[in-house]
DRENPA-647751 format. One record per residue (C-alpha): residue in one letter; x, y, z. Coordinates in nm, 4 decimals. Example, Ala and Ser with C-alpha at 12.3 -4.5 7.8 and 13.67 -1.06 7.14 Angstrom:
# DRENPA-647751
<"A", <1.2300, -0.4500, 0.7800>> <"S", <1.3670, -0.1060, 0.7140>> 
# end
This chain:
# DRENPA-647751
<"M", <10.4668, 8.1774, 14.5361>> <"A", <10.8330, 8.1871, 14.4813>> <"P", <10.8160, 8.1913, 14.1141>> <"D", <10.5725, 8.4608, 14.1300>> <"Q", <10.7775, 8.6504, 14.3417>> <"S", <11.0770, 8.6171, 14.1381>> <"E", <10.8681, 8.7440, 13.8407>> <"D", <10.7685, 9.0545, 14.0315>> <"V", <11.0897, 9.1369, 14.1295>> <"S", <11.2318, 9.1040, 13.7876>> <"K", <10.9653, 9.3101, 13.6572>> <"D", <11.0335, 9.5814, 13.8949>> <"L", <11.3901, 9.5737, 13.8419>> <"S", <11.3575, 9.6012, 13.4621>> <"S", <11.1157, 9.8852, 13.4998>> <"G", <11.3612, 10.0552, 13.7504>> <"S", <11.6586, 9.9869, 13.4997>> <"Q", <11.4405, 10.1580, 13.2302>> <"S", <11.3396, 10.4601, 13.4096>> <"R", <11.7197, 10.5087, 13.5307>> <"G", <11.7997, 10.4753, 13.1648>> <"L", <11.5326, 10.7401, 13.0653>> <"M", <11.6581, 10.9771, 13.3281>> <"Q", <12.0292, 10.9200, 13.2381>> <"R", <11.9442, 11.0049, 12.8794>> <"I", <11.7766, 11.3127, 12.9850>> <"R", <12.0377, 11.4340, 13.2159>> <"T", <12.3141, 11.3698, 12.9289>> <"F", <12.0871, 11.5112, 12.6612>> <"R", <12.3050, 11.7623, 12.4436>> <"P", <12.1051, 11.9689, 12.2120>> <"K", <12.4268, 12.0117, 11.9611>> <"E", <12.4418, 11.6328, 11.9231>> <"V", <12.0683, 11.6696, 11.7945>> <"L", <12.0242, 11.9893, 11.6425>> <"T", <12.3296, 11.9071, 11.3699>> <"W", <12.3783, 12.0550, 11.0349>> <"Q", <12.2829, 11.7274, 10.8687>> <"L", <11.9528, 11.7769, 11.0266>> <"A", <11.9443, 12.1339, 10.9270>> <"R", <12.0188, 12.0472, 10.5760>> <"T", <11.7416, 11.7931, 10.5709>> <"L", <11.5036, 12.0476, 10.7273>> <"A", <11.6003, 12.3208, 10.4465>> <"M", <11.5669, 12.0787, 10.1615>> <"G", <11.2057, 11.9762, 10.2953>> <"Q", <11.0809, 12.3022, 10.3119>> <"G", <11.2402, 12.3503, 9.9542>> <"L", <11.0179, 12.0897, 9.8379>> <"A", <10.7125, 12.2432, 10.0193>> <"G", <10.7871, 12.5546, 9.8300>> <"L", <10.7747, 12.3502, 9.5053>> <"I", <10.4378, 12.2128, 9.5786>> <"C", <10.3425, 12.5752, 9.6977>> <"G", <10.4501, 12.6834, 9.3069>> <"T", <10.2198, 12.4016, 9.1651>> <"A", <9.9202, 12.5014, 9.3866>> <"I", <9.9341, 12.8721, 9.2758>> <"S", <9.9867, 12.8026, 8.9085>> <"S", <9.6856, 12.5825, 8.9218>> <"Q", <9.4772, 12.8158, 9.1053>> <"Y", <9.5727, 13.0821, 8.8442>> <"L", <9.4651, 12.8508, 8.5486>> <"A", <9.1442, 12.7330, 8.7366>> <"S", <9.0483, 13.0961, 8.8569>> <"S", <9.1713, 13.3301, 8.5920>> <"F", <9.1435, 13.1365, 8.2713>> <"H", <8.9053, 12.8492, 8.3727>> <"V", <9.1453, 12.5941, 8.2627>> <"N", <9.1023, 12.2609, 8.4665>> <"T", <9.3217, 11.9914, 8.2769>> <"P", <9.4899, 11.8025, 8.5532>> <"M", <9.6022, 11.5121, 8.3289>> <"M", <9.7419, 11.7553, 8.0848>> <"Q", <9.9543, 11.9161, 8.3468>> <"S", <10.0831, 11.5901, 8.4834>> <"F", <10.1339, 11.4717, 8.1175>> <"L", <10.3960, 11.7722, 8.0897>> <"H", <10.6165, 11.6915, 8.3847>> <"Y", <10.5844, 11.3351, 8.3163>> <"T", <10.7342, 11.3943, 7.9859>> <"L", <10.9999, 11.6018, 8.1177>> <"L", <11.1075, 11.3199, 8.3536>> <"C", <11.0950, 11.0634, 8.0568>> <"L", <11.3182, 11.2996, 7.8325>> <"T", <11.5673, 11.3616, 8.1197>> <"Y", <11.6233, 11.0217, 8.3154>> <"T", <11.4892, 10.7734, 8.0615>> <"T", <11.7471, 10.8916, 7.8046>> <"M", <11.9910, 10.8430, 8.0881>> <"L", <11.8800, 10.4830, 8.1381>> <"L", <11.9174, 10.4381, 7.7710>> <"C", <12.2698, 10.5412, 7.7492>> <"G", <12.3380, 10.3177, 8.0562>> <"T", <12.5420, 9.9882, 8.0507>> <"G", <12.5074, 9.6603, 8.2185>> <"E", <12.2479, 9.6409, 8.4929>> <"G", <12.1807, 9.9994, 8.4387>> <"N", <12.0342, 9.9809, 8.0808>> <"I", <11.6664, 10.0249, 8.0315>> <"L", <11.6453, 9.6772, 7.8550>> <"Q", <11.7643, 9.4855, 8.1649>> <"I", <11.5570, 9.6851, 8.3812>> <"L", <11.2386, 9.6295, 8.1758>> <"R", <11.3367, 9.2784, 8.1490>> <"K", <11.3309, 9.2129, 8.5165>> <"R", <11.0637, 9.4605, 8.6653>> <"W", <10.8769, 9.6261, 8.4143>> <"W", <10.5555, 9.5125, 8.5544>> <"K", <10.6399, 9.6519, 8.9074>> <"Y", <10.7239, 9.9911, 8.7488>> <"L", <10.4048, 9.9898, 8.5484>> <"L", <10.2068, 9.9430, 8.8602>> <"L", <10.4072, 10.2213, 9.0256>> <"G", <10.3302, 10.4546, 8.7161>> <"L", <9.9762, 10.3850, 8.7548>> <"V", <9.9687, 10.4440, 9.1406>> <"D", <10.1523, 10.7608, 9.0924>> <"V", <9.9292, 10.9040, 8.8068>> <"E", <9.6085, 10.8359, 8.9710>> <"A", <9.6998, 10.9663, 9.3200>> <"N", <9.7725, 11.3039, 9.1701>> <"Y", <9.4442, 11.2958, 8.9472>> <"A", <9.2655, 11.1879, 9.2726>> <"V", <9.3451, 11.4668, 9.4996>> <"V", <9.2620, 11.7339, 9.1992>> <"K", <8.9408, 11.5824, 9.1177>> <"A", <8.8439, 11.5838, 9.4920>> <"Y", <8.8446, 11.9667, 9.4853>> <"Q", <8.5484, 11.9584, 9.2369>> <"Y", <8.3448, 11.7783, 9.5140>> <"T", <8.4439, 11.8794, 9.8727>> <"T", <8.5896, 12.1724, 10.0758>> <"L", <8.9306, 12.2719, 10.1181>> <"T", <8.9069, 12.2010, 10.4830>> <"S", <8.8217, 11.8404, 10.4218>> <"V", <9.1159, 11.8178, 10.1876>> <"Q", <9.3540, 11.9352, 10.4042>> <"L", <9.2422, 11.7146, 10.6912>> <"L", <9.1844, 11.4008, 10.5131>> <"D", <9.5369, 11.4491, 10.3237>> <"C", <9.7188, 11.3761, 10.6513>> <"F", <9.6095, 11.0195, 10.6258>> <"V", <9.8937, 10.9639, 10.4021>> <"I", <10.1103, 10.9785, 10.7307>> <"P", <9.9717, 10.6744, 10.9296>> <"V", <9.9403, 10.4814, 10.5854>> <"L", <10.2965, 10.5573, 10.5047>> <"M", <10.4246, 10.4618, 10.8508>> <"L", <10.2036, 10.1275, 10.8410>> <"L", <10.3670, 10.0655, 10.4820>> <"S", <10.7240, 10.1463, 10.6434>> <"W", <10.6778, 9.9155, 10.9045>> <"W", <10.5489, 9.6222, 10.6793>> <"V", <10.7426, 9.6830, 10.3612>> <"L", <11.0757, 9.8621, 10.4798>> <"K", <11.0923, 9.6946, 10.8327>> <"A", <11.1111, 10.0349, 10.9995>> <"R", <11.0340, 10.0082, 11.3827>> <"Y", <10.9407, 10.3268, 11.5162>> <"R", <10.9909, 10.4433, 11.8691>> <"P", <10.7315, 10.6479, 12.0957>> <"V", <10.9055, 10.9657, 12.0227>> <"H", <10.8322, 10.9151, 11.6335>> <"Y", <10.4450, 10.8715, 11.7339>> <"V", <10.4540, 11.1842, 11.9579>> <"A", <10.6310, 11.3830, 11.6603>> <"V", <10.3537, 11.2942, 11.4313>> <"C", <10.0796, 11.3938, 11.6387>> <"I", <10.2526, 11.7285, 11.7068>> <"C", <10.2803, 11.7703, 11.3373>> <"L", <9.8955, 11.6889, 11.2946>> <"M", <9.8206, 11.9517, 11.5889>> <"G", <10.0091, 12.2103, 11.3690>> <"V", <9.7574, 12.0979, 11.0705>> <"G", <9.4768, 12.1424, 11.3130>> <"A", <9.5905, 12.4769, 11.3797>> <"M", <9.6204, 12.5650, 11.0163>> <"V", <9.2545, 12.4317, 10.9459>> <"G", <9.1119, 12.6496, 11.2443>> <"A", <9.2684, 12.9479, 11.1240>> <"D", <9.0899, 12.8675, 10.7688>> <"L", <8.7663, 12.8389, 10.9392>> <"L", <8.7924, 13.1733, 11.1416>> <"A", <8.9102, 13.3484, 10.8345>> <"G", <8.5893, 13.2286, 10.6519>> <"R", <8.8376, 13.0447, 10.3708>> <"D", <8.6466, 12.7171, 10.3635>> <"Q", <8.6519, 12.7361, 9.9607>> <"G", <8.5817, 12.4482, 9.7454>> <"S", <8.2585, 12.2765, 9.6323>> <"T", <7.9943, 12.0809, 9.8288>> <"S", <7.8011, 11.8718, 9.5561>> <"N", <7.9350, 11.5499, 9.6698>> <"I", <8.1214, 11.5552, 9.9943>> <"L", <8.1275, 11.1910, 10.0325>> <"L", <8.2806, 11.1215, 9.7151>> <"G", <8.5285, 11.4158, 9.7612>> <"D", <8.6254, 11.2932, 10.1099>> <"G", <8.6639, 10.9520, 9.9628>> <"L", <8.8947, 11.0526, 9.6376>> <"V", <9.1233, 11.2423, 9.9138>> <"L", <9.1553, 10.9218, 10.1026>> <"I", <9.2579, 10.7165, 9.8089>> <"S", <9.4734, 10.9796, 9.6600>> <"A", <9.6504, 10.9852, 10.0231>> <"S", <9.6767, 10.5854, 10.0267>> <"L", <9.8068, 10.5861, 9.6751>> <"Y", <10.0743, 10.8614, 9.7451>> <"A", <10.1893, 10.6447, 10.0613>> <"V", <10.2487, 10.3267, 9.8287>> <"S", <10.4222, 10.5598, 9.5809>> <"N", <10.6419, 10.7166, 9.8372>> <"V", <10.7309, 10.3739, 10.0064>> <"C", <10.8395, 10.2246, 9.6558>> <"Q", <11.0467, 10.5408, 9.5991>> <"E", <11.2320, 10.5011, 9.9200>> <"Y", <11.3189, 10.1445, 9.8620>> <"T", <11.4231, 10.1957, 9.5002>> <"V", <11.6651, 10.5012, 9.5807>> <"K", <11.8095, 10.3087, 9.8823>> <"N", <11.8533, 9.9843, 9.7289>> <"L", <11.8644, 10.0555, 9.3444>> <"S", <11.8992, 10.4092, 9.2072>> <"R", <11.7332, 10.7434, 9.1893>> <"V", <11.7876, 10.7530, 8.7882>> <"E", <11.6223, 10.4296, 8.7648>> <"F", <11.3127, 10.5064, 8.9820>> <"L", <11.2917, 10.8451, 8.7908>> <"G", <11.3450, 10.7066, 8.4454>> <"M", <11.0604, 10.4227, 8.5044>> <"V", <10.8358, 10.6588, 8.6559>> <"G", <10.8588, 10.9168, 8.3901>> <"L", <10.8372, 10.6602, 8.1111>> <"F", <10.5205, 10.4715, 8.2321>> <"G", <10.3787, 10.8083, 8.3768>> <"T", <10.3864, 10.9547, 8.0383>> <"I", <10.2133, 10.6560, 7.8795>> <"I", <9.9353, 10.6416, 8.1332>> <"S", <9.8781, 10.9913, 8.1499>> <"T", <9.8526, 11.0439, 7.7589>> <"I", <9.5981, 10.7647, 7.7368>> <"Q", <9.3858, 10.9270, 8.0168>> <"M", <9.4194, 11.2501, 7.8831>> <"V", <9.3129, 11.1658, 7.5544>> <"V", <9.0120, 10.9827, 7.7090>> <"L", <8.9061, 11.2393, 7.9931>> <"E", <9.0248, 11.5490, 7.8780>> <"R", <8.9628, 11.5898, 7.5077>> <"K", <8.6944, 11.8595, 7.5226>> <"E", <8.8596, 12.0559, 7.7854>> <"I", <9.1936, 12.1099, 7.5978>> <"A", <8.9967, 12.1623, 7.2871>> <"A", <8.8336, 12.4480, 7.4645>> <"I", <9.1524, 12.6247, 7.5866>> <"Q", <9.2070, 12.9695, 7.4457>> <"W", <9.5862, 12.9824, 7.4478>> <"S", <9.7866, 13.3039, 7.5257>> <"W", <10.1258, 13.3290, 7.6562>> <"Q", <9.9935, 13.3597, 8.0184>> <"I", <9.8469, 13.0164, 8.0326>> <"G", <10.1690, 12.8820, 7.8404>> <"L", <10.3703, 13.0548, 8.1259>> <"L", <10.1625, 12.9079, 8.3761>> <"F", <10.1649, 12.5552, 8.2306>> <"A", <10.5470, 12.5713, 8.2042>> <"A", <10.5720, 12.6795, 8.5605>> <"Y", <10.3597, 12.4141, 8.7021>> <"A", <10.5406, 12.1457, 8.4948>> <"L", <10.8936, 12.2853, 8.6047>> <"C", <10.7695, 12.2917, 8.9683>> <"M", <10.6479, 11.9177, 8.9515>> <"Y", <10.9733, 11.8089, 8.7738>> <"T", <11.2024, 11.9603, 8.9972>> <"L", <11.0005, 11.8194, 9.2918>> <"Y", <11.0275, 11.4821, 9.1332>> <"S", <11.3873, 11.5225, 9.0632>> <"C", <11.5041, 11.6291, 9.4206>> <"M", <11.2443, 11.4322, 9.6496>> <"P", <11.4211, 11.1123, 9.6239>> <"I", <11.7705, 11.3056, 9.7233>> <"V", <11.5642, 11.4056, 10.0436>> <"V", <11.4015, 11.0593, 10.1022>> <"K", <11.7631, 10.8879, 10.0801>> <"L", <11.8951, 11.1505, 10.3377>> <"S", <11.5879, 11.0620, 10.5891>> <"S", <11.2806, 10.8573, 10.5022>> <"A", <10.9447, 10.9020, 10.3036>> <"T", <10.7651, 10.9852, 10.6570>> <"A", <10.9999, 11.2151, 10.7342>> <"V", <10.9671, 11.4082, 10.3955>> <"N", <10.5756, 11.3934, 10.4167>> <"L", <10.5753, 11.5370, 10.7490>> <"S", <10.7841, 11.8186, 10.6254>> <"L", <10.5525, 11.8683, 10.3151>> <"L", <10.2730, 11.9384, 10.5617>> <"T", <10.4056, 12.3013, 10.5565>> <"A", <10.3217, 12.3417, 10.1760>> <"D", <9.9611, 12.4728, 10.2463>> <"L", <10.0984, 12.7235, 10.4916>> <"F", <10.3265, 12.8493, 10.2289>> <"S", <10.0362, 12.8774, 9.9786>> <"L", <9.8336, 13.0728, 10.2276>> <"F", <10.1336, 13.3366, 10.2847>> <"C", <10.1438, 13.3531, 9.9096>> <"G", <9.7593, 13.3913, 9.8791>> <"V", <9.7596, 13.6938, 10.1050>> <"F", <9.9316, 13.8959, 9.8786>> <"L", <9.8246, 13.7572, 9.5526>> <"F", <9.4493, 13.6551, 9.6034>> <"Q", <9.3835, 13.8954, 9.8893>> <"Y", <9.3475, 13.6159, 10.1715>> <"S", <9.3024, 13.7272, 10.5498>> <"F", <9.5933, 13.6944, 10.7429>> <"S", <9.5830, 13.4901, 11.0791>> <"G", <9.8331, 13.4598, 11.3457>> <"L", <9.7394, 13.0685, 11.3614>> <"Y", <9.9448, 13.0329, 11.0692>> <"L", <10.2707, 13.1207, 11.2001>> <"V", <10.1471, 12.9272, 11.5166>> <"S", <10.0750, 12.6225, 11.2689>> <"L", <10.4302, 12.6547, 11.1079>> <"V", <10.6473, 12.6491, 11.4347>> <"I", <10.4362, 12.3325, 11.5597>> <"I", <10.4805, 12.1497, 11.2349>> <"L", <10.8567, 12.2362, 11.2411>> <"I", <10.8859, 12.1152, 11.6016>> <"G", <10.7334, 11.7968, 11.5061>> <"F", <10.9350, 11.7546, 11.2107>> <"I", <11.2863, 11.8166, 11.4302>> <"T", <11.1595, 11.6099, 11.6896>> <"F", <11.0991, 11.3004, 11.4310>> <"N", <11.4422, 11.3355, 11.2737>> <"A", <11.6287, 11.3758, 11.5930>> <"V", <11.5998, 10.9960, 11.6936>> <"P", <11.6815, 10.7163, 11.4004>> <"T", <11.4464, 10.4829, 11.2849>> <"P", <11.6146, 10.1351, 11.3147>> <"T", <11.4700, 9.8289, 11.1199>> <"D", <11.3866, 9.5136, 11.2494>> <"H", <11.7118, 9.3238, 11.1882>> <"T", <11.8956, 9.5600, 11.4211>> <"D", <11.8880, 9.6319, 11.7623>> <"P", <11.7737, 9.9953, 11.8170>> <"A", <12.0626, 10.0271, 12.0972>> <"T", <12.3513, 9.9135, 11.8599>> <"A", <12.1936, 9.9751, 11.5367>> <"S", <12.4337, 10.0357, 11.2490>> <"F", <12.3883, 10.3978, 11.1021>> <"P", <12.4420, 10.4174, 10.7128>> <"V", <12.6649, 10.6893, 10.5573>> <"C", <12.5671, 10.9464, 10.3246>> <"E", <12.6675, 10.9886, 9.9692>> <"D", <12.9188, 11.2851, 10.0794>> <"G", <13.0465, 11.0571, 10.3659>> <"C", <12.8626, 11.2182, 10.6513>> <"Y", <12.6485, 11.0091, 10.9020>> <"R", <12.2691, 11.0432, 10.8741>> <"Y", <12.2167, 11.0379, 11.2476>> <"P", <12.3353, 11.2732, 11.5520>> <"V", <12.6800, 11.3011, 11.6662>> <"A", <12.6199, 11.0902, 11.9984>> <"Y", <12.5887, 10.7592, 11.7603>> <"Q", <12.8794, 10.8675, 11.5682>> <"N", <13.1094, 10.8791, 11.8727>> <"D", <12.9432, 10.5504, 11.9928>> <"I", <13.0524, 10.4038, 11.6444>> <"I", <13.4217, 10.5480, 11.6637>> <"K", <13.4844, 10.3998, 12.0157>> <"Q", <13.3401, 10.0879, 11.8882>> <"E", <13.5982, 10.0793, 11.6092>> <"V", <13.8657, 10.1984, 11.8269>> <"A", <13.7913, 9.9019, 12.0576>> <"V", <13.7827, 9.6542, 11.7881>> <"G", <14.1086, 9.7874, 11.6675>> <"V", <14.2808, 9.7890, 12.0179>> <"S", <14.1443, 9.3977, 12.0623>> <"T", <14.2622, 9.3105, 11.7204>> <"E", <14.5999, 9.4446, 11.8021>> <"G", <14.5994, 9.2727, 12.1273>> <"E", <14.5179, 8.9488, 11.9881>> <"A", <14.7970, 8.9836, 11.7159>> <"E", <15.0567, 9.0531, 11.9860>> <"E", <14.9532, 8.7560, 12.1975>> <"W", <14.9577, 8.5011, 11.8763>> <"R", <15.3222, 8.6626, 11.8263>> <"S", <15.4323, 8.5921, 12.1610>> <"D", <15.2827, 8.2096, 12.1477>> <"T", <15.4653, 8.1684, 11.8289>> <"E", <15.7796, 8.2878, 11.9702>> <"K", <15.7467, 8.0500, 12.2921>> <"R", <15.6801, 7.7765, 12.0513>> <"R", <15.9921, 7.8477, 11.8372>> <"S", <16.2069, 7.8999, 12.1528>> <"G", <16.0913, 7.5533, 12.3105>> <"R", <16.1706, 7.3579, 11.9559>> <"C", <16.4975, 7.5128, 11.9722>> <"K", <16.5692, 7.3878, 12.3212>> <"E", <16.4702, 7.0478, 12.2317>> <"D", <16.6826, 7.0412, 11.9301>> <"V", <16.9861, 7.1297, 12.1329>> <"G", <16.9222, 6.8599, 12.3786>> <"L", <16.8792, 6.6145, 12.1167>> <"S", <17.2315, 6.7147, 11.9439>> <"T", <17.3857, 6.6894, 12.3150>> <"K", <17.2649, 6.3372, 12.3762>> <"M", <17.4024, 6.2394, 12.0480>> 
# end
């Protein structure tokens, strides 16, 4: 009975210490240490990416509704070509390990698979609109979040805390409010020809996007942003060209070209090019999961623009949804995500390219205190070593003096 009682006592002590630690963190919580400029910058950049996705959605909708142009592979071909012309050319001019020949010699098959995954993710989600409704796409597209968290846990060794799961649930509640506003406004657009196929395409697209984003985070944090974009541009151009020639020859030949259609194609390509160019920067500042949470507001931006451009009916739930998603995003980014080889209580926090810490000020203060403590201990050890050395020398001098007097 004694061992059982001791185990119960230890469990009670541990639970009591955890509760006291939680209450201590709540009492010492300071909003200024969480709501930092770094978090504000990450939030602003994430919403900028959502605005770019809104631009791609509006240009695609104009092409489909006003000009009856439905060529997703041709649109993808344009922005992959821009990436290839920019970043693959930079790799051609690189030297050493950053040269394109060295990269292809070591990792060509990995980037081939990554390019295939990225191209098919874009194609599947556009194709899904032909078979299922907008509501299904908006709901099932959120499947990218749990898949991304699972892959980050497995591949990137990210270890999420309970607050991260709560933040994700808050963001999904915001998406639910947006879908509810669509249903109340009667805006359940799309086709119902084969809902099962369309929903399956959305789930496939979400899974492929998760794989692509995890590979992107790993590459930009361990290799380089230019390498990722250059390789994706190169293989994306090759794959999209082949798929465009095979699947969209008739649709491209039937296009009645005008300056409006050319302008819409250019707007789509530039928005996607800017999105691909800037997304690795935001991923490096935070994580792929945080970026995808921020991108949940892209549909809301499209709805706000549709109120003026396509005469959509406005609902107050749209604003509620936007606020809820932003609260969830801030909650997710307020707490750092340690990896499995670091202790969450003493995790080391990387420094951004501009020299600022990626995590709240409280952790920065802890790091400074640790550095000061290490410096003080090092100085103390050095001083002790000097005093010991002087004592030994003085002892030797006394021995020499004693020997000389004996002689």
